[in-house]
Backbone of each chain as ProteinMPNN parsed JSONL, in Angstrom:
{"seq_chain_A": "XXXXXXXXXXXXXXXXXXXXXXXXXXXXXXXXXXXXXXXXXXXXXXXXXXXXXXXXXXXXXXXXXXXXXXXXXXXXXXXXXXXXXXXX", "coords_chain_A": {"N_chain_A": [[-15.189, 9.948, -17.235], [-13.739, 6.97, -17.61], [-11.194, 8.064, -17.493], [-10.358, 8.425, -15.196], [-10.62, 5.816, -13.789], [-9.05, 4.276, -14.822], [-6.335, 5.889, -14.33], [-6.584, 5.512, -11.784], [-6.25, 2.223, -11.814], [-3.95, 2.203, -12.776], [-1.467, 3.223, -11.326], [-2.148, 1.302, -9.299], [-1.588, -0.727, -10.175], [1.069, -0.12, -11.357], [2.486, 0.335, -8.485], [2.575, -2.59, -7.397], [3.655, -3.918, -9.375], [5.959, -2.602, -8.893], [6.597, -3.647, -6.235], [6.489, -6.521, -6.688], [9.21, -6.485, -8.146], [10.507, -5.602, -6.272], [10.674, -7.876, -4.415], [11.821, -9.757, -6.02], [14.142, -8.939, -6.653], [15.305, -8.998, -3.883], [14.714, -11.747, -3.095], [15.021, -14.608, -0.734], [15.159, -17.456, -1.635], [15.619, -18.898, -4.648], [12.879, -19.744, -5.389], [11.101, -18.05, -4.269], [11.813, -16.33, -6.123], [10.878, -16.745, -8.515], [8.006, -17.348, -8.475], [7.316, -14.527, -7.486], [7.678, -13.591, -9.909], [5.998, -14.621, -11.228], [4.069, -13.329, -11.062], [4.259, -11.038, -11.59], [3.734, -11.177, -14.228], [1.098, -12.261, -14.345], [0.193, -9.302, -14.069], [1.09, -8.185, -16.222], [-0.93, -9.463, -18.159], [-3.166, -8.531, -17.186], [-3.101, -5.623, -17.381], [-2.53, -5.459, -19.977], [-5.052, -6.313, -20.364], [-6.755, -3.839, -19.382], [-5.532, -2.281, -21.065], [-7.367, -3.009, -23.748], [-9.993, -2.447, -22.773], [-9.675, 0.12, -22.506], [-9.349, 1.127, -25.355], [-11.367, 0.302, -26.373], [-11.059, -2.472, -28.057], [-10.177, -5.791, -29.48], [-7.76, -6.73, -29.72], [-5.648, -8.104, -28.272], [-6.274, -10.024, -26.877], [-5.49, -12.668, -27.442], [-2.829, -13.032, -26.878], [-3.165, -12.817, -23.892], [-3.638, -14.77, -23.081], [-1.539, -16.47, -23.8], [-0.059, -15.146, -22.217], [-0.586, -16.499, -19.312], [-0.365, -19.158, -20.092], [2.318, -18.603, -20.638], [3.532, -17.756, -18.03], [2.661, -20.279, -16.311], [3.832, -22.602, -17.968], [6.774, -21.841, -17.502], [6.812, -21.298, -14.185], [6.398, -23.607, -13.538], [8.833, -25.558, -15.311], [10.927, -24.369, -13.673], [11.066, -24.891, -11.055], [10.844, -27.562, -11.058], [13.247, -27.93, -11.606], [14.975, -27.31, -9.172], [17.099, -27.39, -6.925], [19.095, -28.277, -3.921], [21.048, -26.398, -3.635], [23.166, -26.483, -1.12], [23.592, -28.529, 0.182], [23.967, -30.214, -1.046]], "CA_chain_A": [[-14.838, 8.569, -15.676], [-12.918, 5.706, -17.489], [-10.108, 8.444, -17.237], [-9.865, 8.813, -13.792], [-10.915, 4.527, -13.496], [-7.693, 4.447, -15.694], [-5.602, 6.116, -13.812], [-6.092, 4.411, -10.138], [-5.928, 1.137, -11.903], [-2.729, 2.402, -13.275], [-1.388, 3.258, -9.947], [-1.959, -0.18, -8.767], [-0.897, -2.029, -11.128], [1.999, 0.354, -10.535], [2.611, 0.09, -7.219], [2.101, -3.934, -7.428], [4.957, -4.242, -10.391], [7.417, -2.519, -7.638], [6.518, -4.21, -5.131], [7.411, -7.85, -7.431], [10.453, -6.237, -8.78], [11.562, -5.673, -4.795], [10.862, -9.166, -4.342], [12.755, -10.216, -6.989], [15.577, -8.4, -5.826], [15.587, -9.472, -2.228], [14.114, -12.606, -2.543], [16.21, -15.007, -0.683], [15.366, -18.516, -2.829], [14.867, -18.772, -6.352], [11.303, -20.039, -5.901], [10.709, -16.428, -4.173], [12.121, -15.115, -7.574], [10.286, -17.499, -9.852], [6.751, -16.318, -7.581], [7.31, -12.821, -8.241], [8.107, -13.256, -11.531], [4.746, -15.107, -12.016], [2.501, -12.56, -10.297], [4.338, -9.839, -12.857], [3.388, -11.862, -15.791], [-0.44, -11.814, -14.206], [-0.108, -7.928, -14.332], [0.978, -7.798, -17.749], [-2.271, -9.54, -18.748], [-4.206, -7.576, -16.312], [-2.808, -4.626, -18.516], [-3.198, -5.838, -21.51], [-6.794, -5.993, -20.601], [-7.02, -2.634, -19.574], [-5.84, -1.526, -22.589], [-8.41, -3.016, -24.278], [-10.561, -1.403, -22.124], [-9.421, 1.544, -22.88], [-9.298, 2.094, -26.876], [-12.351, -0.745, -27.491], [-10.729, -3.301, -28.95], [-10.189, -7.382, -28.397], [-6.43, -7.473, -30.136], [-4.46, -8.955, -27.247], [-6.804, -11.694, -25.979], [-4.389, -13.795, -27.523], [-1.658, -12.469, -25.852], [-3.168, -12.316, -22.653], [-4.373, -16.017, -22.811], [-0.099, -16.782, -24.339], [0.66, -14.938, -20.955], [-0.752, -17.55, -18.963], [0.296, -20.355, -20.301], [4.188, -18.913, -20.329], [3.658, -18.207, -16.551], [2.33, -21.522, -16.076], [5.158, -23.488, -17.958], [7.686, -21.133, -16.657], [7.156, -21.985, -12.863], [7.003, -25.248, -13.512], [9.98, -25.92, -15.598], [11.929, -24.421, -12.988], [10.515, -25.486, -9.865], [11.449, -28.837, -11.464], [15.114, -28.142, -11.541], [15.281, -26.911, -8.276], [17.869, -28.21, -6.347], [19.261, -27.38, -2.324], [23.186, -26.318, -3.288], [23.704, -25.968, 0.132], [23.162, -30.096, 0.774], [24.814, -31.463, -2.347]], "C_chain_A": [[-14.106, 7.94, -16.399], [-11.248, 6.316, -17.331], [-9.725, 8.531, -16.025], [-9.565, 6.461, -13.205], [-9.139, 3.843, -13.74], [-6.237, 4.599, -14.866], [-5.248, 5.4, -12.531], [-5.729, 3.198, -10.568], [-4.597, 0.94, -11.824], [-1.595, 2.045, -12.026], [-0.818, 2.374, -9.051], [-1.489, -0.991, -8.959], [1.088, -1.745, -10.768], [3.102, -0.261, -9.459], [3.019, -1.707, -7.473], [3.629, -4.554, -8.357], [6.192, -3.84, -9.436], [7.835, -3.048, -6.588], [7.037, -5.948, -5.577], [8.867, -7.666, -7.779], [11.674, -6.124, -7.551], [11.981, -6.937, -4.369], [11.689, -10.137, -4.633], [14.677, -9.916, -6.623], [16.079, -8.687, -4.917], [15.408, -11.228, -2.078], [15.375, -13.884, -2.262], [16.33, -16.439, -0.992], [14.83, -18.133, -4.351], [13.189, -19.018, -6.31], [10.632, -18.93, -5.578], [10.391, -15.94, -5.408], [11.047, -15.108, -8.526], [8.344, -16.908, -9.179], [6.493, -15.397, -7.885], [6.926, -12.328, -9.108], [6.677, -13.355, -12.277], [4.156, -13.779, -11.956], [3.199, -11.274, -11.613], [3.9, -10.037, -14.079], [1.548, -11.642, -15.791], [-0.301, -10.332, -14.362], [-0.174, -7.388, -15.574], [0.2, -8.234, -18.09], [-3.05, -8.448, -18.246], [-3.97, -5.848, -16.988], [-3.542, -4.264, -19.478], [-4.813, -5.558, -21.664], [-7.458, -4.993, -20.103], [-6.816, -1.409, -20.551], [-6.95, -1.535, -23.614], [-9.743, -2.433, -24.008], [-11.333, -0.636, -22.864], [-9.931, 2.253, -24.157], [-10.601, 0.758, -27.626], [-11.863, -1.504, -28.125], [-10.374, -5.087, -28.056], [-9.121, -7.639, -29.238], [-5.54, -8.283, -29.192], [-5.016, -10.034, -26.429], [-6.034, -12.544, -26.257], [-3.0, -14.293, -26.365], [-1.658, -12.53, -24.62], [-3.082, -14.327, -22.408], [-2.366, -17.099, -23.199], [0.305, -16.577, -23.008], [0.628, -15.436, -19.98], [-0.503, -18.436, -19.281], [2.06, -20.269, -20.422], [4.131, -18.759, -19.483], [3.695, -19.157, -16.214], [3.779, -22.518, -16.429], [6.335, -23.087, -17.722], [8.437, -21.724, -15.006], [7.465, -23.358, -12.757], [8.36, -26.046, -13.828], [10.971, -25.314, -13.891], [12.014, -24.718, -11.438], [10.727, -27.026, -10.006], [12.754, -29.265, -10.724], [15.476, -27.783, -10.005], [16.072, -27.688, -7.661], [18.82, -27.785, -5.194], [20.837, -27.998, -2.603], [23.615, -26.647, -2.001], [23.924, -27.212, 0.523], [23.738, -31.202, -0.55], [25.76, -31.623, -2.875]], "O_chain_A": [[-13.031, 8.237, -15.879], [-10.277, 5.586, -17.135], [-8.528, 8.753, -15.843], [-8.654, 5.983, -12.529], [-8.389, 3.191, -13.013], [-5.33, 3.772, -14.769], [-4.182, 4.88, -12.2], [-4.821, 2.726, -9.883], [-4.01, 0.053, -11.205], [-1.036, 0.967, -11.825], [0.208, 2.372, -8.372], [-1.002, -1.896, -8.281], [1.962, -2.475, -10.301], [4.093, -0.984, -9.563], [4.19, -1.798, -7.843], [4.414, -5.425, -7.979], [7.179, -4.549, -9.241], [8.946, -3.04, -6.057], [7.853, -6.54, -4.871], [9.658, -8.607, -7.709], [12.888, -6.33, -7.567], [13.123, -7.246, -4.032], [12.171, -11.042, -3.951], [15.765, -10.471, -6.466], [17.309, -8.718, -4.865], [15.877, -11.872, -1.139], [16.296, -14.164, -3.03], [17.431, -16.927, -0.74], [13.998, -17.393, -4.874], [12.409, -18.515, -7.119], [9.674, -18.59, -6.272], [9.369, -15.393, -5.823], [10.474, -14.196, -9.122], [7.738, -16.002, -9.75], [5.491, -15.169, -8.563], [6.261, -11.326, -9.368], [6.228, -12.746, -13.247], [3.777, -13.238, -12.995], [2.434, -10.763, -12.431], [3.707, -9.148, -14.908], [0.853, -11.147, -16.678], [-1.128, -10.1, -15.244], [-0.953, -6.558, -16.043], [-0.131, -7.421, -18.953], [-3.511, -7.553, -18.954], [-4.894, -5.037, -16.93], [-4.444, -3.497, -19.812], [-5.515, -4.978, -22.493], [-8.683, -4.997, -20.228], [-7.366, -0.334, -20.791], [-7.408, -0.556, -24.204], [-10.488, -1.999, -24.887], [-12.426, -0.516, -23.417], [-10.561, 3.304, -24.271], [-10.733, 0.408, -28.798], [-12.251, -1.322, -29.279], [-10.331, -5.458, -26.883], [-9.193, -8.765, -29.728], [-4.74, -9.11, -29.63], [-4.464, -10.735, -25.581], [-5.743, -13.344, -25.367], [-2.553, -15.175, -25.633], [-0.616, -12.387, -23.98], [-2.42, -14.886, -21.534], [-2.182, -18.25, -22.804], [0.931, -17.473, -22.44], [1.604, -15.194, -19.269], [-0.199, -19.003, -18.231], [2.872, -21.192, -20.363], [4.789, -19.693, -19.027], [4.748, -19.43, -15.637], [4.549, -23.014, -15.606], [7.175, -23.987, -17.698], [9.524, -22.183, -14.655], [8.336, -24.018, -12.192], [8.912, -26.858, -13.086], [11.582, -26.131, -13.201], [13.066, -24.735, -10.799], [10.772, -27.689, -8.97], [13.169, -30.114, -9.934], [16.621, -28.154, -9.745], [15.807, -28.883, -7.795], [19.466, -26.784, -5.503], [21.494, -28.989, -2.285], [24.705, -27.219, -1.972], [24.663, -27.17, 1.507], [23.826, -32.41, -0.773], [25.884, -32.577, -3.643]]}, "seq_chain_B": "XXXXXXXXXXXXXXXXXXXXXXXXXXXXXXXXXXXXXXXXXXXXXXXXXXXXXXXXXXXXXXXXXXXXXXXXXXXXXXXXXXXXXXXXXXXXXXXXXXXXXXXXXXXXXXXXXXXXXXXXXXXXXXXXXXXXXX", "coords_chain_B": {"N_chain_B": [[-28.932, 2.995, -18.284], [-27.106, 2.376, -19.705], [-25.215, 4.135, -17.973], [-25.109, 2.657, -15.623], [-24.112, -0.076, -16.051], [-21.797, 1.126, -16.755], [-20.569, 2.115, -14.594], [-20.16, -0.257, -13.88], [-18.557, -1.597, -14.743], [-16.546, 0.083, -14.149], [-16.029, -0.187, -11.594], [-15.358, -3.238, -11.485], [-13.281, -3.337, -12.746], [-11.009, -1.973, -11.378], [-11.196, -3.464, -8.396], [-10.645, -5.756, -9.678], [-7.815, -4.76, -10.481], [-7.309, -4.183, -7.634], [-6.713, -6.895, -6.803], [-4.72, -7.477, -7.921], [-2.432, -5.536, -6.357], [-3.151, -6.114, -4.211], [-1.623, -8.407, -3.987], [0.91, -7.908, -4.02], [1.748, -6.352, -2.204], [1.269, -8.966, -0.522], [2.88, -10.38, -1.32], [5.297, -9.173, -0.824], [5.766, -8.612, 2.04], [5.026, -11.067, 3.575], [6.29, -13.084, 5.434], [7.676, -15.815, 5.083], [8.326, -18.326, 2.297], [5.744, -20.147, 2.248], [3.783, -18.633, 3.033], [3.916, -16.436, 1.404], [3.542, -17.706, -1.315], [0.542, -17.628, -0.981], [0.07, -15.426, -1.175], [0.336, -14.674, -3.407], [-1.42, -16.094, -5.173], [-3.839, -14.697, -5.275], [-4.811, -12.85, -7.693], [-4.867, -14.622, -9.381], [-7.263, -16.218, -10.059], [-9.696, -14.619, -8.47], [-9.045, -12.387, -9.224], [-8.545, -12.125, -11.911], [-11.051, -13.432, -12.751], [-12.641, -11.236, -12.319], [-11.373, -8.495, -14.154], [-11.6, -9.899, -16.486], [-14.492, -10.051, -16.596], [-15.639, -7.638, -16.144], [-14.284, -6.689, -18.927], [-15.584, -7.725, -20.862], [-18.18, -6.89, -20.347], [-17.416, -4.002, -21.0], [-17.353, -3.748, -23.559], [-19.971, -4.891, -24.5], [-20.176, -7.235, -25.894], [-21.161, -10.53, -26.829], [-19.425, -12.194, -28.118], [-16.939, -12.807, -27.037], [-16.651, -13.734, -25.117], [-16.388, -16.559, -24.682], [-13.436, -16.771, -25.546], [-12.398, -15.136, -23.211], [-13.303, -17.061, -20.897], [-12.197, -19.454, -21.839], [-9.32, -18.286, -21.099], [-9.436, -17.686, -18.871], [-10.686, -20.366, -17.475], [-8.439, -21.736, -18.324], [-6.345, -20.986, -16.824], [-7.256, -21.522, -14.047], [-6.722, -23.651, -14.335], [-4.131, -24.173, -14.462], [-3.065, -22.79, -12.291], [-3.558, -24.527, -9.734], [-1.585, -26.932, -10.184], [1.171, -25.372, -10.796], [1.239, -24.049, -8.164], [1.588, -26.25, -6.667], [3.685, -27.37, -7.86], [5.772, -25.585, -6.84], [5.302, -25.339, -3.992], [6.489, -28.218, -3.773], [8.769, -28.519, -4.879], [9.78, -26.655, -2.969], [9.322, -27.728, -0.024], [10.873, -30.104, -0.301], [13.466, -29.1, -0.613], [13.797, -27.776, 1.562], [13.656, -24.877, 0.921], [11.522, -24.089, 1.613], [10.51, -22.633, 5.132], [10.448, -24.942, 7.706], [10.013, -24.82, 10.508], [8.754, -22.805, 11.31], [5.951, -24.021, 10.603], [2.883, -25.025, 11.74], [1.332, -27.328, 11.873], [3.317, -30.754, 10.845], [2.285, -32.441, 8.246], [2.975, -33.804, 6.454], [5.492, -34.477, 7.185], [5.41, -36.82, 8.991], [4.454, -38.82, 7.693], [6.595, -39.327, 5.714], [8.691, -39.703, 7.2], [7.459, -42.122, 8.532], [7.873, -43.956, 6.154], [10.537, -43.402, 5.094], [11.733, -44.98, 7.403], [10.813, -47.723, 8.341], [11.332, -51.068, 7.4], [11.772, -52.715, 4.117], [9.049, -53.525, 2.92], [6.539, -55.449, 1.216], [3.912, -53.125, 0.046], [4.987, -50.835, 0.799], [7.176, -50.724, -0.009], [7.378, -50.772, -3.025], [6.051, -47.991, -2.598], [8.279, -46.751, -2.1], [9.864, -46.906, -4.259], [8.344, -45.651, -5.939], [8.873, -43.235, -4.998], [11.592, -42.78, -5.167], [11.748, -42.601, -8.37], [10.422, -40.831, -9.036], [11.696, -38.629, -8.195], [14.176, -38.713, -9.72]], "CA_chain_B": [[-28.665, 1.548, -18.111], [-25.879, 2.444, -19.695], [-24.293, 4.488, -17.037], [-25.29, 2.007, -14.823], [-22.85, -0.832, -16.915], [-20.173, 1.522, -17.091], [-20.258, 1.993, -13.198], [-20.133, -1.756, -13.247], [-16.966, -1.774, -15.362], [-15.326, 0.33, -13.564], [-15.991, -0.92, -10.021], [-15.0, -4.633, -11.499], [-11.383, -3.125, -13.172], [-10.528, -1.853, -10.013], [-11.377, -4.805, -7.573], [-9.343, -6.159, -10.288], [-6.511, -4.189, -10.11], [-6.87, -4.132, -6.057], [-5.947, -8.298, -6.357], [-3.048, -7.291, -8.024], [-1.963, -4.953, -5.944], [-2.915, -7.402, -2.517], [-0.742, -9.818, -4.339], [2.41, -6.915, -4.324], [1.938, -6.422, -0.992], [2.113, -10.032, 0.279], [4.516, -10.816, -1.587], [6.635, -7.605, 0.132], [5.494, -8.282, 3.403], [4.59, -11.81, 3.997], [7.956, -13.854, 6.139], [8.615, -17.148, 4.195], [8.007, -18.417, 0.888], [4.245, -20.418, 2.073], [2.85, -17.576, 2.998], [3.869, -15.559, 0.489], [2.8, -18.13, -2.101], [-0.743, -17.65, -0.691], [-0.588, -14.359, -1.165], [0.74, -14.706, -5.069], [-2.161, -16.62, -5.506], [-4.81, -14.275, -5.687], [-4.91, -11.982, -8.704], [-4.903, -15.716, -10.39], [-8.527, -16.7, -10.347], [-10.434, -13.88, -8.731], [-8.728, -11.221, -9.997], [-8.884, -12.083, -13.744], [-12.598, -13.305, -13.136], [-13.105, -9.76, -12.117], [-11.142, -7.851, -14.834], [-11.965, -10.475, -17.414], [-15.988, -9.835, -16.291], [-15.272, -5.752, -16.784], [-13.831, -6.496, -19.796], [-16.937, -8.131, -21.702], [-19.34, -6.007, -20.244], [-17.477, -3.239, -21.506], [-17.276, -4.255, -25.077], [-20.96, -5.351, -24.857], [-20.554, -8.338, -26.602], [-20.832, -12.026, -26.304], [-18.15, -12.688, -28.487], [-15.393, -12.648, -26.638], [-17.011, -14.611, -23.495], [-15.678, -18.04, -24.889], [-12.052, -16.617, -25.352], [-12.063, -15.196, -21.963], [-13.512, -18.33, -20.312], [-10.707, -20.081, -21.87], [-8.476, -17.912, -20.539], [-9.762, -18.194, -17.563], [-10.299, -21.874, -17.233], [-6.881, -22.183, -18.252], [-5.842, -20.314, -15.475], [-8.338, -22.272, -13.184], [-6.725, -25.058, -14.042], [-2.912, -24.522, -13.94], [-2.631, -22.124, -10.716], [-2.993, -25.334, -8.616], [-0.591, -27.334, -10.455], [1.873, -24.343, -10.264], [1.154, -23.913, -6.546], [1.738, -27.372, -6.048], [5.349, -27.84, -8.355], [6.966, -24.482, -6.251], [5.233, -25.896, -2.785], [6.975, -29.57, -3.422], [10.473, -28.234, -5.153], [10.494, -25.535, -1.533], [9.401, -28.252, 0.757], [12.324, -31.108, -0.55], [15.378, -28.58, -1.033], [14.221, -26.944, 2.8], [13.428, -23.291, 0.661], [10.245, -23.209, 2.543], [10.969, -22.398, 6.942], [9.731, -25.711, 8.299], [10.085, -24.967, 11.911], [7.265, -21.995, 11.305], [4.638, -24.477, 10.096], [1.982, -25.654, 12.887], [1.572, -28.86, 11.355], [3.756, -30.878, 8.743], [1.435, -33.885, 8.233], [3.691, -34.881, 5.335], [6.505, -35.137, 7.803], [4.92, -38.257, 9.7], [4.309, -39.557, 6.275], [7.974, -39.048, 4.84], [9.428, -40.737, 8.485], [7.342, -43.434, 8.553], [7.904, -44.472, 4.752], [12.149, -43.72, 5.17], [12.185, -45.612, 8.831], [10.053, -49.179, 7.918], [12.08, -51.915, 6.517], [11.516, -52.69, 3.113], [8.161, -54.336, 2.827], [5.617, -55.004, -0.715], [3.256, -52.157, -0.284], [5.862, -49.398, 1.074], [8.838, -50.977, -1.536], [6.394, -50.254, -4.154], [6.133, -46.486, -2.629], [9.431, -45.81, -1.829], [10.319, -47.128, -5.528], [7.3, -44.793, -6.458], [9.428, -41.608, -4.907], [12.645, -42.392, -5.86], [11.596, -42.584, -9.707], [9.671, -39.236, -9.379], [12.91, -37.693, -7.612], [14.984, -38.806, -10.868]], "C_chain_B": [[-27.509, 1.668, -18.8], [-24.495, 3.241, -18.741], [-24.241, 3.47, -15.661], [-23.743, 0.601, -15.089], [-22.026, -0.164, -16.55], [-19.731, 1.909, -15.5], [-19.799, 0.913, -12.747], [-18.589, -1.635, -13.472], [-15.931, -1.497, -14.47], [-15.085, 0.197, -12.442], [-14.997, -2.811, -10.193], [-13.278, -4.581, -11.355], [-10.991, -2.884, -11.652], [-10.482, -2.306, -8.887], [-10.586, -5.566, -8.292], [-7.953, -6.486, -10.088], [-5.836, -4.144, -8.187], [-6.409, -5.703, -5.957], [-5.056, -7.657, -6.194], [-1.97, -6.743, -6.852], [-1.805, -5.429, -4.359], [-1.928, -8.075, -2.917], [0.904, -9.072, -3.71], [2.546, -7.283, -2.962], [1.899, -7.5, -0.184], [2.766, -9.983, -0.074], [6.275, -9.932, -0.589], [6.412, -8.198, 1.693], [5.093, -10.185, 4.208], [6.152, -12.434, 4.771], [8.167, -14.919, 5.434], [7.371, -17.742, 2.647], [6.239, -19.23, 1.349], [3.171, -19.335, 2.049], [2.69, -16.548, 1.629], [3.509, -16.251, -1.429], [1.33, -18.206, -2.25], [-1.526, -16.231, -1.25], [-0.179, -14.186, -3.462], [-0.432, -14.892, -5.777], [-3.735, -15.795, -6.02], [-5.514, -13.485, -6.696], [-5.408, -13.669, -9.77], [-6.071, -15.75, -11.084], [-9.289, -15.615, -10.187], [-10.694, -12.837, -9.321], [-8.497, -10.929, -11.355], [-10.156, -12.852, -13.639], [-13.142, -11.737, -13.163], [-12.875, -8.768, -13.514], [-11.417, -8.653, -16.383], [-14.043, -10.372, -17.992], [-16.159, -8.07, -16.897], [-14.621, -5.844, -18.451], [-15.272, -6.74, -20.995], [-17.838, -7.196, -21.26], [-19.36, -4.749, -20.685], [-17.368, -3.063, -22.86], [-18.581, -4.551, -25.329], [-21.104, -6.2, -25.779], [-20.135, -9.648, -26.359], [-20.016, -12.549, -27.028], [-17.005, -13.05, -28.338], [-15.387, -13.17, -25.183], [-16.566, -15.547, -23.696], [-14.244, -17.621, -24.852], [-11.504, -16.46, -23.971], [-12.346, -16.181, -20.755], [-12.437, -19.307, -20.489], [-9.172, -19.815, -21.154], [-8.467, -18.111, -18.999], [-9.736, -19.301, -16.577], [-9.06, -22.134, -17.112], [-5.893, -21.406, -16.806], [-6.12, -20.994, -13.923], [-7.558, -23.392, -13.116], [-5.119, -25.286, -14.063], [-2.509, -23.908, -12.524], [-2.156, -22.959, -10.075], [-2.052, -26.595, -8.992], [1.011, -26.52, -10.466], [2.43, -24.673, -9.054], [2.091, -25.292, -6.139], [3.076, -27.46, -6.362], [5.773, -26.629, -7.061], [6.523, -25.587, -4.838], [5.945, -27.189, -2.654], [8.359, -29.589, -3.581], [10.422, -27.612, -3.148], [10.341, -26.797, -0.241], [10.66, -29.258, 0.832], [13.481, -29.929, -0.23], [15.339, -27.696, 0.152], [14.114, -24.958, 1.972], [12.686, -23.113, 1.634], [11.109, -23.878, 3.996], [10.311, -23.176, 6.702], [9.598, -25.288, 9.248], [8.836, -23.502, 11.54], [6.245, -22.644, 11.291], [4.484, -24.829, 11.67], [2.323, -26.877, 13.033], [1.867, -29.248, 9.853], [2.974, -32.028, 9.126], [2.297, -34.658, 7.151], [5.075, -35.031, 6.317], [6.738, -36.612, 7.967], [4.877, -39.359, 8.689], [6.155, -40.285, 5.733], [8.734, -40.033, 5.852], [9.0, -41.842, 8.464], [7.782, -44.676, 6.787], [10.038, -44.733, 4.612], [12.393, -44.422, 6.566], [11.299, -47.165, 8.044], [10.709, -49.239, 7.123], [11.221, -51.969, 5.709], [10.336, -54.329, 3.124], [6.989, -54.243, 1.612], [5.584, -53.47, -0.58], [4.228, -50.785, -0.362], [7.228, -49.341, 0.041], [8.191, -49.838, -2.117], [6.531, -48.195, -4.239], [7.21, -45.909, -2.667], [10.207, -46.316, -3.041], [10.029, -45.627, -6.649], [8.256, -43.025, -6.525], [10.771, -41.563, -5.653], [12.46, -42.347, -7.717], [11.145, -41.008, -9.734], [10.888, -38.048, -9.304], [13.919, -37.829, -8.952], [15.494, -37.213, -11.72]], "O_chain_B": [[-26.68, 0.853, -18.394], [-23.285, 3.019, -18.795], [-23.37, 3.588, -14.799], [-22.713, 0.498, -14.423], [-21.209, -0.753, -15.842], [-18.527, 1.985, -15.252], [-19.203, 0.772, -11.679], [-17.683, -1.59, -12.64], [-14.962, -2.146, -14.077], [-13.938, 0.42, -12.056], [-14.289, -3.367, -9.354], [-12.439, -5.13, -10.642], [-10.692, -3.817, -10.907], [-9.749, -1.701, -8.105], [-9.712, -6.16, -7.661], [-7.252, -7.456, -9.799], [-4.714, -4.102, -7.68], [-5.673, -5.912, -4.993], [-4.515, -7.236, -5.172], [-0.947, -7.336, -6.508], [-0.875, -5.265, -3.57], [-1.182, -8.428, -2.004], [1.78, -9.688, -3.102], [3.221, -8.22, -2.534], [2.401, -7.332, 0.928], [3.731, -9.524, 0.537], [7.407, -10.086, -0.132], [7.37, -7.974, 2.432], [4.937, -10.275, 5.426], [7.162, -11.891, 4.323], [9.333, -14.867, 5.043], [6.207, -17.559, 2.289], [5.372, -18.764, 0.609], [2.148, -19.178, 1.383], [1.693, -16.089, 1.073], [3.312, -15.565, -2.432], [0.791, -18.67, -3.255], [-2.677, -15.924, -1.561], [-0.668, -13.519, -4.374], [-0.703, -14.213, -6.768], [-4.515, -16.2, -6.883], [-6.74, -13.402, -6.63], [-6.197, -13.647, -10.715], [-6.188, -15.473, -12.278], [-9.794, -15.189, -11.225], [-11.721, -12.339, -9.783], [-8.301, -9.829, -11.871], [-10.536, -13.024, -14.797], [-13.939, -11.256, -13.968], [-13.873, -8.263, -14.029], [-11.425, -7.946, -17.39], [-14.621, -10.524, -19.068], [-16.722, -7.61, -17.89], [-14.585, -4.777, -19.063], [-15.73, -5.895, -21.764], [-18.341, -6.596, -22.211], [-20.402, -4.121, -20.878], [-17.278, -1.888, -23.216], [-18.749, -4.562, -26.548], [-22.055, -6.094, -26.553], [-19.068, -9.964, -25.834], [-19.696, -13.662, -26.61], [-16.188, -13.494, -29.145], [-14.497, -13.094, -24.336], [-15.982, -15.862, -22.66], [-13.661, -18.215, -23.945], [-10.601, -17.136, -23.478], [-11.673, -16.1, -19.727], [-11.858, -19.888, -19.571], [-8.28, -20.591, -20.811], [-7.635, -18.587, -18.227], [-9.195, -19.391, -15.475], [-8.525, -22.635, -16.123], [-4.866, -21.642, -16.171], [-5.376, -20.959, -12.943], [-7.558, -24.117, -12.12], [-4.699, -26.398, -13.744], [-1.737, -24.478, -11.753], [-0.998, -22.924, -9.658], [-1.749, -27.31, -8.038], [1.98, -27.193, -10.115], [3.481, -25.248, -8.769], [3.098, -25.278, -5.431], [3.846, -27.618, -5.414], [6.218, -27.275, -6.112], [7.261, -26.544, -4.602], [6.143, -27.509, -1.482], [9.137, -30.26, -2.903], [11.023, -28.218, -2.261], [11.287, -26.816, 0.547], [11.386, -29.278, 1.827], [14.378, -30.222, 0.561], [16.261, -26.893, 0.291], [14.525, -23.986, 2.605], [12.885, -22.253, 2.492], [11.847, -24.853, 4.129], [9.471, -23.0, 5.819], [8.381, -25.109, 9.211], [7.73, -23.968, 11.812], [5.319, -22.126, 11.914], [5.35, -24.916, 12.541], [3.109, -27.456, 13.782], [1.499, -28.906, 8.728], [3.03, -32.516, 10.255], [2.304, -35.882, 7.014], [5.759, -35.989, 5.957], [7.592, -37.372, 7.511], [5.202, -40.534, 8.855], [6.57, -41.423, 5.515], [9.32, -41.029, 5.428], [9.803, -42.771, 8.388], [7.877, -45.897, 6.671], [10.663, -45.723, 4.233], [13.59, -44.368, 6.849], [11.559, -47.283, 6.846], [10.995, -48.399, 6.27], [10.081, -51.562, 5.931], [10.583, -55.529, 3.25], [6.603, -53.169, 1.151], [6.492, -52.681, -0.841], [4.245, -49.941, -1.258], [7.932, -48.451, -0.436], [8.27, -48.622, -1.945], [6.842, -47.418, -5.142], [7.357, -44.775, -3.124], [11.417, -46.152, -2.882], [10.679, -44.967, -7.461], [8.339, -42.143, -7.379], [11.106, -40.712, -6.476], [13.476, -41.888, -8.238], [11.626, -40.173, -10.5], [11.036, -37.026, -9.974], [14.513, -36.773, -9.17], [16.201, -37.25, -12.727]]}, "name": "protein", "num_of_chains": 2, "seq": "XXXXXXXXXXXXXXXXXXXXXXXXXXXXXXXXXXXXXXXXXXXXXXXXXXXXXXXXXXXXXXXXXXXXXXXXXXXXXXXXXXXXXXXXXXXXXXXXXXXXXXXXXXXXXXXXXXXXXXXXXXXXXXXXXXXXXXXXXXXXXXXXXXXXXXXXXXXXXXXXXXXXXXXXXXXXXXXXXXXXXXXXXXXXXXXXXXXXXXXXXXXXXXXXXXXXXXXXXXXXXX"}
């Protein structure tokens, strides 16, 4: 049964990643891109959790926490230095 | 009991991944940045809660629960801050489409502060605003 669950979850995560990549490529402003990349990092954390479930180990827990912190620092830093180039 | 727990894990994992898919669809289809921000925060709190619950139940151990709670609590603390920063810089740089808003309560305050001549209280707040802009 776990096989089927993994397939369903993997397909859903793949579609979500594809949507994020399209938004990163299209996104009209840098903030849209930051948002989409943040979601992509969350999807990576979810995929790490799925791998831990499938192989029954806890090796990647710290990576999950690190990914959360990294996403936070990244989006805050980029949005702090965003400026309006059209009016500046 | 084992069977029940396995089914519970499967449901939790699928719902958690569904949150990510919803965020992806929202990112792709919503029209402007502020609505996309609304969609993007779905997997951050509820999705992670479901996935972490599924992981802890599947491993059948209490030892991972503190670490998972740490990761989830960190998400809970940092998600509003980063959303606030992105929304704030979007509002200031006109990346957020302001003409699509139904109500813009911040605009009244900004107009009020920028139009009134400098008196004590307003002066302090506008100075603070300048400081934060630096």
